[in-house]
C-alpha positions in Angstrom: -5.9 -14.6 -18.7 -7.6 -16.9 -21.1 -11.1 -15.8 -20.1 -10.5 -12.2 -19.9 -8.3 -12.1 -23.3 -10.7 -14.3 -25.4 -13.7 -12.2 -24.1 -12.1 -9.0 -25.0 -10.9 -10.4 -28.4 -14.5 -11.7 -29.0 -16.1 -8.3 -28.3 -13.6 -6.7 -30.7 -14.9 -9.0 -33.6 -12.4 -11.9 -33.7 -13.3 -15.7 -33.9 -11.9 -17.1 -30.8 -11.9 -20.7 -29.3 -10.8 -21.0 -25.6 -9.1 -24.3 -24.6 -8.7 -25.3 -21.1 -7.2 -28.6 -19.8 -9.4 -28.5 -16.7 -12.4 -26.5 -15.7 -12.3 -22.8 -16.7 -10.5 -20.7 -14.1 -9.9 -23.8 -12.0 -6.4 -23.1 -11.3 -4.7 -19.9 -9.8 -7.6 -17.7 -10.9 -9.9 -19.6 -8.5 -7.3 -20.2 -5.7 -6.2 -16.6 -5.0 -7.2 -13.9 -2.6 -8.6 -11.5 -5.1 -7.2 -8.3 -3.7 -7.3 -5.5 -6.3 -3.9 -4.3 -5.5 -0.3 -5.9 -5.5 0.7 -6.8 -1.8 3.6 -4.1 -1.1 3.1 -2.4 -4.5 6.0 -0.1 -3.8 8.4 -3.1 -4.1 7.3 -3.6 -7.8 8.6 -2.4 -11.1 6.7 0.4 -12.6 5.5 -2.0 -15.4 3.5 -3.8 -12.8 2.0 -0.6 -11.2 0.9 0.7 -14.5 -1.3 -2.4 -15.0 -2.5 -2.5 -11.5 -3.6 1.3 -11.6 -5.4 0.9 -15.0 -7.2 -2.4 -13.6 -8.5 -0.7 -10.4 -10.3 1.9 -13.0 -11.8 -1.0 -15.1 -13.1 -3.3 -12.5 -16.1 -1.5 -11.3 -17.9 -1.2 -14.7 -16.5 -4.7 -15.8 -18.1 -6.5 -12.9 -21.4 -4.3 -13.3 -21.4 -5.4 -16.9 -21.0 -9.1 -16.2 -23.8 -8.8 -13.6 -26.3 -7.3 -16.2 -25.2 -10.1 -18.6 -25.3 -13.0 -16.4 -27.0 -12.0 -13.2 -24.0 -13.3 -11.3 -22.5 -11.1 -8.7 -18.6 -11.1 -8.7 -18.8 -9.4 -5.1 -16.3 -6.6 -5.8 -16.3 -4.5 -2.5 -14.1 -1.7 -1.3 -12.5 -3.1 2.0 -9.5 -1.0 2.1 -6.1 -2.3 2.9 -4.0 -2.0 6.2 -0.2 -2.9 5.6 1.7 -3.2 9.0 4.9 -1.0 8.4 7.2 1.3 9.9 6.9 5.0 8.4 9.1 4.8 5.1 9.7 7.6 2.8 9.9 5.2 -0.2 6.3 4.3 0.5 5.0 7.8 0.8 7.0 8.7 -2.5 5.3 5.6 -4.2 1.6 6.8 -2.9 2.2 10.4 -4.3 3.7 9.0 -7.7 0.6 6.8 -8.3 -1.9 9.3 -6.7 -2.9 6.6 -4.1 -5.1 7.6 -1.4 -2.8 6.4 1.8 -1.9 7.6 5.0 0.5 6.4 7.7 -1.1 5.7 11.2 0.6 4.8 14.4 -2.1 5.6 16.8 -3.9 2.6 18.5 -7.3 4.3 18.6 -7.1 5.5 14.8 -6.2 1.9 13.8 -8.9 0.5 16.1 -11.4 2.9 14.5 -10.4 1.3 10.9 -10.7 -2.2 12.1 -11.7 -3.1 15.8 -10.6 -6.8 15.5 -6.8 -6.4 15.0 -4.2 -7.6 17.5 -1.4 -5.9 19.0 1.2 -6.4 16.3 -1.1 -4.2 14.2 0.3 -1.1 15.8 1.5 1.1 12.9 1.3 1.1 9.1 -0.2 2.5 6.0 -4.1 2.6 5.5 -5.5 2.5 1.9 -9.1 3.0 2.1 -9.9 2.6 -1.6 -8.5 -0.8 -2.1 -10.8 -3.3 -3.6 -11.3 -7.0 -3.5 -13.2 -9.4 -5.8 -14.5 -12.8 -4.8 -12.4 -14.6 -7.5 -14.5 -17.9 -7.7 -17.6 -16.0 -8.3 -15.8 -13.6 -10.9 -14.7 -16.9 -12.7 -18.3 -18.1 -12.6 -19.5 -14.7 -14.0 -16.9 -14.8 -16.9 -17.9 -18.4 -17.6 -21.7 -17.5 -17.6 -20.7 -14.4 -19.9 -19.1 -16.8 -22.4 -22.4 -18.7 -22.4 -24.7 -15.5 -22.7 -22.5 -14.1 -25.7 -22.0 -17.6 -27.2 -18.1 -17.3 -26.9 -16.8 -20.8 -27.9 -14.7 -22.9 -25.4 -13.9 -26.2 -24.4 -13.1 -27.5 -20.9 -11.1 -30.8 -20.2 -9.2 -30.2 -23.5 -5.6 -29.9 -22.9 -3.2 -28.6 -25.8 -0.6 -31.2 -26.5 1.2 -29.5 -29.2 1.5 -26.0 -30.7 1.7 -26.6 -34.6 4.3 -24.5 -36.2 5.5 -24.6 -39.8 8.2 -22.4 -41.3 8.4 -20.3 -38.0 4.8 -19.5 -38.1 1.9 -20.9 -35.9 -0.9 -22.5 -37.6 -2.8 -24.3 -35.1 -3.0 -26.4 -32.1 -3.2 -30.3 -31.4 -5.3 -31.9 -28.7 -6.0 -35.5 -27.8 -9.3 -35.3 -30.0 -8.3 -33.2 -33.0 -6.0 -30.9 -34.7 -7.5 -27.2 -34.8 -6.3 -24.8 -37.4 -5.8 -21.2 -36.0 -4.2 -17.9 -37.4 -3.2 -16.9 -34.1 -2.5 -18.9 -30.8 -2.3 -17.2 -27.5 -0.6 -19.1 -24.6 -2.3 -18.1 -21.5 -1.6 -21.2 -19.4 -0.7 -19.8 -16.1 2.4 -21.8 -14.4 2.3 -24.3 -17.2 3.1 -21.7 -19.8 6.7 -22.6 -20.3 5.9 -26.2 -20.8 5.2 -25.9 -24.6 8.0 -26.8 -26.9 7.9 -23.4 -28.5 8.3 -21.5 -25.2 10.8 -23.6 -23.1 13.7 -21.6 -24.1 12.1 -18.2 -24.0 9.5 -18.0 -21.3 10.7 -18.2 -17.7 7.6 -19.0 -15.8 7.7 -21.5 -13.0 4.9 -22.6 -10.4 5.1 -21.2 -7.1 2.5 -22.9 -4.5 0.6 -20.8 -2.3 -1.6 -22.5 0.4 -4.5 -20.5 2.0 -7.2 -21.3 4.7 -10.7 -20.1 5.1 -12.6 -19.5 8.4 -16.3 -19.4 8.8 -17.4 -16.3 10.5 -20.4 -13.8 10.6 -20.8 -11.0 8.0 -18.9 -7.7 9.2 -17.0 -9.6 12.0 -13.8 -8.4 10.2 -14.3 -5.5 7.8 -10.9 -4.6 6.5 -8.0 -6.6 4.7 -5.0 -6.6 7.0 -1.5 -7.5 5.9 1.9 -8.0 7.7 4.9 -9.8 6.7 3.4 -11.5 3.6 0.6 -12.8 5.6 -2.8 -11.4 5.2 -6.6 -11.6 6.2 -9.2 -10.9 3.9 -12.9 -10.7 5.0 -15.6 -11.8 2.3 -19.2 -10.4 2.1 -20.8 -13.6 3.5 -18.7 -13.8 6.6 -16.0 -16.1 5.6 -12.5 -14.8 6.2 -9.5 -16.0 4.1 -5.9 -16.3 5.6 -2.9 -16.6 3.3 -0.5 -17.3 2.0 2.7 -19.5 1.7 5.3 -19.3 -1.1 6.6 -22.6 -2.0 8.9 -23.3 -5.1 8.5 -27.1 -5.1 7.4 -27.8 -8.7 3.8 -28.8 -9.7 2.6 -29.7 -6.3 -0.9 -28.7 -5.0 -0.9 -30.9 -1.9 -1.8 -29.1 1.4 0.1 -29.4 4.6 -0.5 -29.4 8.4 2.7 -27.4 8.6 1.2 -24.7 6.3 -2.1 -24.8 8.2 -0.2 -24.2 11.4 1.7 -21.5 10.0 -1.2 -19.6 8.3 -3.4 -19.9 11.5 -0.5 -18.6 13.6 -0.2 -15.6 11.3 -3.9 -14.9 11.1 -4.6 -15.0 14.7 -1.7 -12.5 15.4 -3.4 -10.2 13.0 -7.0 -10.9 14.1 -7.1 -12.8 17.4 -10.8 -13.6 17.2 -10.0 -16.0 14.3 -8.7 -18.5 16.9 -12.3 -18.9 18.0 -13.6 -19.8 14.5 -13.7 -23.1 12.5 -11.1 -23.4 9.9 -13.5 -24.6 7.2 -11.2 -25.2 4.3 -7.5 -25.3 3.1 -6.3 -25.3 -0.5 -3.4 -24.8 -2.6 -2.8 -23.1 -6.0 0.1 -22.6 -8.3 1.1 -19.1 -9.1 2.8 -18.4 -12.6 5.9 -17.0 -11.0 8.5 -14.8 -12.6 11.7 -13.3 -11.2 10.4 -9.6 -10.9 6.8 -10.4 -11.1 6.6 -8.8 -14.5 4.2 -10.7 -17.0 4.8 -11.7 -20.5 2.3 -9.8 -22.7 3.7 -10.0 -26.0 4.3 -11.9 -29.4 6.7 -14.6 -29.4 10.1 -13.2 -30.7 10.9 -16.1 -33.0 7.5 -17.5 -33.9 5.0 -15.4 -35.9 1.5 -15.0 -34.8 2.4 -17.1 -31.5 1.7 -14.8 -28.4 2.4 -15.3 -24.8 0.1 -13.9 -21.9 1.3 -15.4 -18.5 3.6 -14.9 -15.6 1.5 -12.6 -13.6 3.0 -14.1 -10.4 0.9 -12.9 -7.3 -1.0 -10.5 -9.2 -3.3 -12.2 -11.7 -6.4 -10.8 -10.6 -5.3 -7.2 -10.0 -3.3 -7.1 -13.4 -5.7 -9.2 -15.4 -8.4 -6.6 -16.8 -5.6 -4.1 -17.9 -3.2 -6.9 -19.1 -6.2 -8.4 -21.3 -6.7 -4.8 -22.9 -3.0 -4.7 -23.8 -2.8 -8.2 -25.2 -5.9 -7.5 -27.4 -4.1 -4.4 -28.7 -1.1 -6.5 -29.6 -3.0 -9.3 -31.2 -5.2 -6.8 -33.2 -2.2 -4.7 -34.0 -3.8 -1.6 -32.3 -2.0 1.2 -30.8 -1.2 -0.1 -27.4 -2.5 1.9 -24.3 0.7 1.8 -22.6 4.5 0.9 -23.4 4.6 -2.9 -24.4 8.4 -3.2 -24.1 8.6 -4.4 -20.4 6.4 -7.3 -21.1 8.4 -8.5 -24.3 10.1 -11.9 -24.1 13.6 -10.4 -24.2 13.0 -8.0 -21.2 13.6 -8.8 -17.7 10.9 -10.4 -16.0 
């Protein structure tokens, strides 16, 4: 959120400085799966789908622009998504409402034609052929390179220790090295966004750990994203295959566990049995910025002038990010917003 928002504001003429306590994009931005769709989008509030559907339209041109600027490929590809599910009128109603290309399939040959590697549990569900994915670590690299190409100022390994507020108005931030004055401050700190004194009472964002594993395969061994019961398999362009993900509310803990590895591997081989023959190359964990309904904060603080919050995207940071940054820029620059801002305000249910 910080990278996307700072770049958007910079391109619209604002002086910006991005402060990051670690490496740029080193937390949940790097750790996620990069599916350009919410998992089970029909379960989300309209306010989430509004952002998701706009982002889907933005990303192709966005990554093309980054490629031209930096020479770095974010590996945006259209994999399609097959979600294991029984036939459901609510899902069909959702696809019609949002004009999503989707069809319900229960014929084994039809499913095998889409993805030949799936196991017997993938026996019925909804096929959405237009769903894209992005290689999120490469997207982060391209964004960082864009900052360098465009000379957008940033500081890594520079954590904000305090947001400076005088007379209910923000006037800067304090780091371990310096006090930095600013007319406006945006908190885009993911799972840590509620840790600042100014937001503790008003921003309800909590860390939700997700563990993932990665198999080393060959290109096109698996071609489609497959999802069932919250577990998914995502094939990358180079043949690596991701499997995720756990949901653990245990605080700021990014340790990995053998139990999670076993759970993820079991779920992955049920979806795609050939994964049992591949090496698990890596396991990692990230902390999602969780909110109760998965609706992010994209707003000005309700009590502190010129303090803004851009956080709480939960499992959908990548898919919501491009549209969310547009909306945040509208609010900061006092432009007419491209959508209704009320669902993302601090005093709205999240």
